[in-house]
C-alpha positions in Angstrom: -34.5 -18.6 -38.6 -32.0 -15.8 -37.6 -29.9 -13.5 -39.8 -26.4 -12.8 -38.8 -25.1 -9.5 -39.9 -21.3 -9.0 -39.8 -18.7 -6.4 -40.6 -21.3 -3.9 -39.1 -20.3 -0.4 -38.4 -19.5 0.2 -34.6 -21.7 3.2 -34.9 -25.0 1.3 -35.9 -27.8 1.1 -33.3 -30.7 -1.1 -33.1 -32.9 1.6 -34.5 -30.6 1.9 -37.5 -30.6 -1.7 -38.1 -34.5 -1.8 -37.7 -34.8 1.1 -40.2 -33.0 -1.2 -42.9 -34.6 -4.3 -42.5 -38.1 -3.1 -42.0 -37.9 -2.3 -45.8 -38.0 -6.3 -46.3 -40.7 -7.1 -43.7 -41.7 -7.1 -40.0 -38.7 -7.2 -37.6 -39.5 -9.3 -34.6 -36.1 -9.0 -32.9 -32.7 -7.5 -33.0 -29.7 -8.4 -30.8 -26.6 -6.2 -30.9 -24.1 -7.9 -28.6 -21.8 -5.4 -26.7 -18.2 -6.0 -25.6 -18.2 -7.0 -21.7 -15.3 -4.7 -20.9 -16.0 -1.7 -23.1 -19.8 -2.0 -23.3 -19.4 -1.0 -27.0 -21.0 -3.0 -29.9 -18.8 -5.7 -31.3 -19.5 -5.2 -35.0 -22.1 -7.7 -35.6 -25.9 -8.4 -34.8 -28.6 -10.9 -35.1 -32.1 -10.2 -36.5 -35.3 -12.2 -36.7 -38.1 -11.4 -38.9 -41.6 -12.6 -39.0 -41.5 -14.6 -42.0 -38.7 -16.7 -43.6 -39.5 -15.5 -47.0 -38.8 -11.8 -45.8 -35.5 -13.0 -44.1 -34.3 -14.7 -47.5 -35.2 -11.5 -49.4 -33.2 -9.3 -46.9 -30.3 -11.7 -47.0 -30.2 -11.7 -51.0 -30.5 -8.0 -51.0 -28.1 -6.9 -48.3 -25.2 -9.5 -48.3 -22.2 -7.4 -49.6 -24.1 -4.0 -49.7 -22.3 -1.0 -48.4 -23.8 0.5 -45.5 -22.4 3.2 -43.0 -18.9 2.8 -44.7 -18.9 -1.0 -44.4 -19.6 -3.9 -46.8 -22.1 -6.1 -44.7 -22.0 -9.7 -44.5 -25.5 -11.0 -44.1 -26.5 -14.7 -44.0 -28.4 -17.2 -42.0 -27.1 -17.6 -38.4 -25.7 -20.9 -37.6 -26.8 -22.3 -34.2 -24.3 -22.0 -31.3 -21.5 -24.4 -31.5 -21.7 -24.9 -35.2 -18.9 -22.4 -35.9 -16.5 -23.6 -38.5 -13.7 -21.3 -37.8 -10.6 -23.0 -36.3 -10.0 -21.9 -32.7 -6.4 -21.1 -31.5 -5.2 -23.7 -28.9 -4.5 -22.7 -25.4 -1.8 -25.3 -24.9 1.6 -25.7 -26.8 2.4 -28.9 -28.6 6.0 -28.4 -28.1 6.9 -30.1 -24.7 10.1 -28.0 -24.5 
């Protein structure tokens, strides 16, 4: 399982994230996506821990928690392509 961390402070680093999550168990991998144009963090991250029980505990404890001035959104990551948010259309439905 992978954990999604949203509403993350733009100042948060991989080391900062590791320091928080290591309290819940062994951190296997952290991915902190960067914006292609600015090369700055995009405000979210993904983390994998060694055991699912550790991830479940981290989610339960950290979802909604205030950290670095932001209320975190922490939940199980959805596989790519399962995003339920509506996407804006790139074409007009009005033929005029």
